[in-house]
Structure formats: structure tokens, C-alpha cells
MARZABA-480069 format. One record per atom (N, C-alpha, C): residue number from 0; residue in one letter; atom name; x, y, z. Coordinates in pm, 1 decimal, always signed. Atoms other than C-alpha are relative to their C-alpha. Layout:
<rs>
+------+------+-------+----------+----------+----------+
| pavo | guvo | kolke |       px |       py |       pz |
+------+------+-------+----------+----------+----------+
|  NUM |    a |    CA |        X |        Y |        Z |
...
+------+------+-------+----------+----------+----------+
</rs>
This chain:
<rs>
+------+------+-------+----------+----------+----------+
| pavo | guvo | kolke |       px |       py |       pz |
+------+------+-------+----------+----------+----------+
|    0 |    m |     N |    -63.3 |     -7.0 |   -128.8 |
|    0 |    m |    CA |  -5121.6 |    +73.7 |  -4398.8 |
|    0 |    m |     C |    +88.6 |   +119.6 |    +38.4 |
|    1 |    i |     N |    -83.6 |   -141.5 |    -19.0 |
|    1 |    i |    CA |  -4935.1 |   +352.7 |  -4189.7 |
|    1 |    i |     C |   +118.0 |    +11.9 |    -26.3 |
|    2 |    y |     N |   -153.6 |    +14.7 |    +76.5 |
|    2 |    y |    CA |  -4607.9 |   +228.9 |  -4293.0 |
|    2 |    y |     C |    +25.5 |    +53.5 |   -127.8 |
|    3 |    n |     N |    -17.1 |    -46.6 |   +128.9 |
|    3 |    n |    CA |  -4684.4 |   +314.3 |  -4642.1 |
|    3 |    n |     C |    -12.8 |   +136.1 |     -9.1 |
|    4 |    k |     N |    +54.1 |   -136.6 |    -14.7 |
|    4 |    k |    CA |  -4845.5 |   +630.1 |  -4546.5 |
|    4 |    k |     C |   +140.4 |   +109.0 |    +25.7 |
|    5 |    y |     N |   -122.4 |    -71.3 |    -67.4 |
|    5 |    y |    CA |  -4518.0 |   +729.5 |  -4334.0 |
|    5 |    y |     C |   +111.8 |    -59.6 |    -33.0 |
|    6 |    h |     N |   -114.8 |   +105.5 |    +35.7 |
|    6 |    h |    CA |  -4236.0 |   +521.1 |  -4496.4 |
|    6 |    h |     C |   +104.6 |    +65.5 |    +52.3 |
|    7 |    t |     N |   -137.0 |    -78.7 |    -45.7 |
|    7 |    t |    CA |  -3954.9 |   +773.2 |  -4421.9 |
|    7 |    t |     C |     -8.9 |     -2.6 |   +170.6 |
|    8 |    e |     N |    +12.6 |    +13.3 |   -151.2 |
|    8 |    e |    CA |  -4069.4 |   +808.1 |  -4047.6 |
|    8 |    e |     C |    +12.0 |   -153.5 |    +71.8 |
|    9 |    a |     N |     -3.7 |   +131.6 |    -74.5 |
|    9 |    a |    CA |  -4111.7 |   +434.0 |  -3998.2 |
|    9 |    a |     C |   +149.8 |    -31.6 |    -45.5 |
|   10 |    q |     N |   -141.1 |    +44.6 |    +36.9 |
|   10 |    q |    CA |  -3766.4 |   +363.6 |  -4164.5 |
|   10 |    q |     C |    +99.3 |    +60.2 |   +127.1 |
|   11 |    a |     N |    -74.8 |    -56.7 |   -114.8 |
|   11 |    a |    CA |  -3609.2 |   +618.0 |  -3893.6 |
|   11 |    a |     C |     -8.8 |    -72.5 |   +132.2 |
|   12 |    l |     N |    +43.7 |    +54.5 |   -115.0 |
|   12 |    l |    CA |  -3779.2 |   +438.5 |  -3609.1 |
|   12 |    l |     C |    +37.6 |   -146.9 |     -5.3 |
|   13 |    n |     N |    -48.5 |   +132.4 |    -23.4 |
|   13 |    n |    CA |  -3646.9 |   +110.1 |  -3719.4 |
|   13 |    n |     C |   +118.5 |    -54.5 |    +76.6 |
|   14 |    a |     N |   -103.9 |    +32.1 |    -91.8 |
|   14 |    a |    CA |  -3434.8 |    -71.7 |  -3479.9 |
|   14 |    a |     C |   +124.7 |    -66.7 |    -59.8 |
|   15 |    p |     N |   -131.9 |    +56.4 |    +76.9 |
|   15 |    p |    CA |  -3068.6 |   -163.2 |  -3580.5 |
|   15 |    p |     C |     -4.2 |   -144.5 |    +78.1 |
|   16 |    f |     N |     +8.5 |   +157.2 |    -38.0 |
|   16 |    f |    CA |  -3008.7 |   -541.5 |  -3560.1 |
|   16 |    f |     C |    +96.0 |    -19.4 |   +122.2 |
|   17 |    a |     N |    -57.3 |    +23.2 |   -135.1 |
|   17 |    a |    CA |  -2758.6 |   -479.9 |  -3260.7 |
|   17 |    a |     C |    -90.2 |     +7.2 |   +100.0 |
|   18 |    f |     N |    +70.0 |    -11.3 |   -114.6 |
|   18 |    f |    CA |  -3044.6 |   -405.2 |  -3051.8 |
|   18 |    f |     C |    -79.9 |   -159.9 |     +8.0 |
|   19 |    v |     N |    +50.8 |   +125.6 |    +15.1 |
|   19 |    v |    CA |  -3188.1 |   -750.0 |  -3145.5 |
|   19 |    v |     C |    +89.7 |   -121.1 |    +72.7 |
|   20 |    i |     N |   -116.5 |   +104.0 |    -45.0 |
|   20 |    i |    CA |  -2851.3 |   -926.1 |  -3056.0 |
|   20 |    i |     C |     -7.5 |    +55.5 |   +182.1 |
|   21 |    k |     N |    -36.7 |    -33.3 |   -147.5 |
|   21 |    k |    CA |  -2842.2 |   -695.7 |  -2713.1 |
|   21 |    k |     C |   -126.5 |    -81.5 |    +75.2 |
|   22 |    h |     N |   +126.4 |    +63.0 |    -75.1 |
|   22 |    h |    CA |  -3213.8 |   -816.3 |  -2640.1 |
|   22 |    h |     C |    +13.3 |   -148.3 |    +39.6 |
|   23 |    i |     N |    -49.9 |   +118.1 |    -16.4 |
|   23 |    i |    CA |  -3104.3 |  -1151.8 |  -2689.5 |
|   23 |    i |     C |    +83.0 |    -55.8 |   +107.2 |
|   24 |    k |     N |   -110.4 |    +22.2 |   -108.2 |
|   24 |    k |    CA |  -2818.4 |  -1136.9 |  -2443.4 |
|   24 |    k |     C |    -68.3 |    +37.5 |   +130.8 |
|   25 |    y |     N |    +70.7 |     -0.4 |   -102.7 |
|   25 |    y |    CA |  -3042.6 |   -986.0 |  -2207.9 |
|   25 |    y |     C |   -106.7 |    -87.5 |    +45.1 |
|   26 |    i |     N |    +97.1 |   +117.6 |    -33.4 |
|   26 |    i |    CA |  -3305.0 |  -1252.6 |  -2205.5 |
|   26 |    i |     C |    +90.1 |   -126.5 |    +61.0 |
|   27 |    i |     N |    -74.6 |    +86.7 |    -28.1 |
|   27 |    i |    CA |  -3015.9 |  -1497.3 |  -2169.0 |
|   27 |    i |     C |    +60.9 |     +3.5 |   +137.9 |
|   28 |    k |     N |    -43.3 |    -40.3 |   -132.3 |
|   28 |    k |    CA |  -2902.9 |  -1321.6 |  -1861.3 |
|   28 |    k |     C |    -90.9 |     -8.8 |   +105.6 |
|   29 |    l |     N |    +90.5 |    -18.4 |    -88.5 |
|   29 |    l |    CA |  -3213.6 |  -1274.0 |  -1723.0 |
|   29 |    l |     C |    -53.8 |   -136.2 |    +40.9 |
|   30 |    a |     N |    +78.4 |   +117.7 |    -11.4 |
|   30 |    a |    CA |  -3369.8 |  -1634.1 |  -1778.2 |
|   30 |    a |     C |    +74.3 |    -92.4 |    -31.9 |
|   31 |    g |     N |    -73.0 |   +108.9 |    +64.0 |
|   31 |    g |    CA |  -3096.2 |  -1843.4 |  -1936.6 |
|   31 |    g |     C |     -5.3 |    -44.3 |   -130.2 |
|   32 |    l |     N |    -46.6 |    +75.7 |   +151.7 |
|   32 |    l |    CA |  -2977.9 |  -2005.2 |  -2249.0 |
|   32 |    l |     C |   -123.1 |    -68.7 |    -65.5 |
|   33 |    d |     N |   +111.3 |    +88.4 |    +52.3 |
|   33 |    d |    CA |  -3277.9 |  -2250.4 |  -2246.9 |
|   33 |    d |     C |   -142.1 |    +62.8 |    -43.4 |
|   34 |    y |     N |    +71.5 |    -91.2 |    +28.1 |
|   34 |    y |    CA |  -3514.3 |  -1961.6 |  -2284.5 |
|   34 |    y |     C |    -24.4 |    +73.7 |   -114.4 |
|   35 |    i |     N |    -35.5 |    -49.1 |   +136.7 |
|   35 |    i |    CA |  -3421.5 |  -1834.5 |  -2613.0 |
|   35 |    i |     C |    -52.0 |    -58.8 |   -109.1 |
|   36 |    g |     N |    +47.7 |    +79.0 |   +130.9 |
|   36 |    g |    CA |  -3614.9 |  -1910.3 |  -2935.6 |
|   36 |    g |     C |    -10.6 |    +98.6 |    -96.0 |
|   37 |    i |     N |     -8.3 |    -83.3 |   +125.7 |
|   37 |    i |    CA |  -3549.2 |  -1752.8 |  -3251.9 |
|   37 |    i |     C |    -89.3 |    -73.0 |   -119.1 |
|   38 |    g |     N |    +67.2 |    +82.8 |   +117.8 |
|   38 |    g |    CA |  -3817.0 |  -1820.9 |  -3537.0 |
|   38 |    g |     C |    +51.6 |    +76.6 |   -135.4 |
|   39 |    s |     N |    -32.9 |    -83.1 |   +169.7 |
|   39 |    s |    CA |  -3792.1 |  -1745.3 |  -3921.2 |
|   39 |    s |     C |   -103.9 |    +14.5 |    -71.7 |
|   40 |    e |     N |   +118.8 |    -44.7 |    +43.0 |
|   40 |    e |    CA |  -4136.3 |  -1625.0 |  -3967.8 |
|   40 |    e |     C |    -16.2 |   +146.5 |    -37.3 |
|   41 |    f |     N |    -19.4 |   -148.6 |    +32.6 |
|   41 |    f |    CA |  -4025.3 |  -1290.0 |  -4099.1 |
|   41 |    f |     C |    -87.2 |    +32.5 |   -143.0 |
|   42 |    d |     N |    +93.6 |    -49.1 |   +119.8 |
|   42 |    d |    CA |  -4272.1 |  -1303.5 |  -4408.3 |
|   42 |    d |     C |   -117.8 |    +81.7 |    +11.7 |
|   43 |    g |     N |   +137.1 |    -86.8 |    -23.4 |
|   43 |    g |    CA |  -4535.1 |  -1117.8 |  -4211.6 |
|   43 |    g |     C |    +16.0 |   +113.1 |    +75.6 |
|   44 |    i |     N |     -9.5 |   -124.5 |    -53.5 |
|   44 |    i |    CA |  -4350.4 |   -827.9 |  -4081.3 |
|   44 |    i |     C |    +47.4 |   +101.2 |   -120.7 |
|   45 |    q |     N |    +10.6 |   -122.8 |   +102.8 |
|   45 |    q |    CA |  -4359.3 |   -492.4 |  -4269.9 |
|   45 |    q |     C |   +159.3 |    +54.2 |    +11.6 |
|   46 |    v |     N |   -128.0 |    -57.7 |     -6.3 |
|   46 |    v |    CA |  -4018.3 |   -363.8 |  -4144.5 |
|   46 |    v |     C |   +106.9 |    -79.0 |    +73.4 |
|   47 |    p |     N |    -96.8 |    +83.8 |    -63.0 |
|   47 |    p |    CA |  -3715.5 |   -596.3 |  -4068.5 |
|   47 |    p |     C |    +93.9 |    +70.5 |    +77.6 |
|   48 |    p |     N |   -137.7 |    -95.5 |    -56.5 |
|   48 |    p |    CA |  -3407.2 |   -462.6 |  -3825.6 |
|   48 |    p |     C |    +78.7 |    +50.6 |    -95.5 |
|   49 |    k |     N |   -111.7 |    -49.4 |    +96.7 |
|   49 |    k |    CA |  -3158.7 |   -249.4 |  -3995.2 |
|   49 |    k |     C |   +110.6 |   -101.3 |    +37.5 |
|   50 |    r |     N |   -116.9 |    +57.0 |    -22.8 |
|   50 |    r |    CA |  -2844.3 |   -389.6 |  -4070.0 |
|   50 |    r |     C |   +117.0 |    +47.2 |    +71.0 |
+------+------+-------+----------+----------+----------+
</rs>
């Protein structure tokens, strides 16, 4: 995978968790709370959000 080859670069591009929260707030403002869904299927992602 490209992540393994360019691990340092991939880590630098990793979005902070604050961006995830900002995105959720944006969707709530745009479409409403009823349109937010958060899954827990993180086993297939290569790079989780930064803390």
C-alpha cells in the first residue's frame, strides 16, 4: 500500500479529530441533526484521525 511506502507523508496529511467534529457540525447546520450517522467500522481504515 502507498501508506506503507510513504508513512511519514501520510501521517502529515492525517486530519485532526477537530476536523471530524467541525464536519459533523457543518452537516447538522446544513441538513439537520436527523441526517448525522456515525459508524464504528474503523477496522478497515489505514489512518485514523489525529487526536
